[in-house]
N, C-alpha and C positions, 0 to 999 in steps of 0.2 A: 347717863346721856351724855353725850358729846355736844357740844354748842363750836359752831363755825364761824369766828369774825373773818369776816370778809371786806375788802377795801378795792374799790373798783374804782379807777381814773375813766371818765367818761370824754368823749370829743366835745370840745366847744357847741353849744349849740343845740345838743342832743339831751339836755337834763330832763326836759320832760317827756318825751320820748320815753326816754332810758327809766324812769321811776314808771311809767305807764308799762312799759313792756317786762320791767323785772318784776310789778305786781301780779301781773297775768303769768309770767312762768311760775312764780312761787305758787301761786294757787292751782295752776290745770297743767303744769308740765312737772314741776317737782314734787309740790303738792298729795299727788297720788302715788309716789316712791316710798318701795318699802323702808321703812324703819326714818321715814321721815318725820319732824314732829313739830314743826313750825318756822315764821319765818318773820323777823321783825326787823324793818328798815328803820336808821337811825339817822339819816339824813347825810348832809354837806358837810364838808371839811372847812375851817375856817382861814387855815395857812395853804389849803387846798383846795378852793372852789367848788373844784369838778371831781373831788374824788367823794365817793359816795361810801357811807358803810353801812354794816348790816349783821345780824346774826341771825342762822341757822339753826335750827335742833334737831339732833338726829340719837334715835337711840344708841347707835355704836359709831365707830369710825370704819368699822367696814362697810356698816348700810350706806356710808355718803361713797369713802374711795375706792370699794369694791363693787356692790351692787349696783349703783347710781351710776358711777363712771363707766362702768361697761353695761348700762343701759341704752335702748335710742331715745332717754329723754333726754341723755347728756347731749347729744348734738340737737336735739329740739331746743336746747337752752340757750344753745349757742347759735344756733339760727336764730332766735328771737332776741338775744340781749346783745351777741358780738358785734351787729352793727354800730352800738353804741360805744363801745368799748374802747379805749385808749390804751393798747398795751393788754396783759393778762390776767392783771389784778391779782391780789394778794390773798390769801388763804391759809387762817390756822384754823387748828382744833385745839380745843380745852377741855379738861374733864372735870364733872360737876358731883 
């Protein structure tokens, strides 16, 4: 299993909409993706209050970086969550 640590900077005034849309995307867009095992939101930064942290679990790195990234679901995710993002975000993967 691979855990993705995501840090996303969110535009001021978009926090509530971002949380709603991120939860929707995790369940309805990413959720059905091959190899996706789950999503856990961790909340907002203390030093950077517009930075959101989450963990996503995947069967393998290939399920995320090859299969998901090359699927129509990636563009759907960007269409839903992208309007709230302030930059590209930071995403790293860890083995377990």
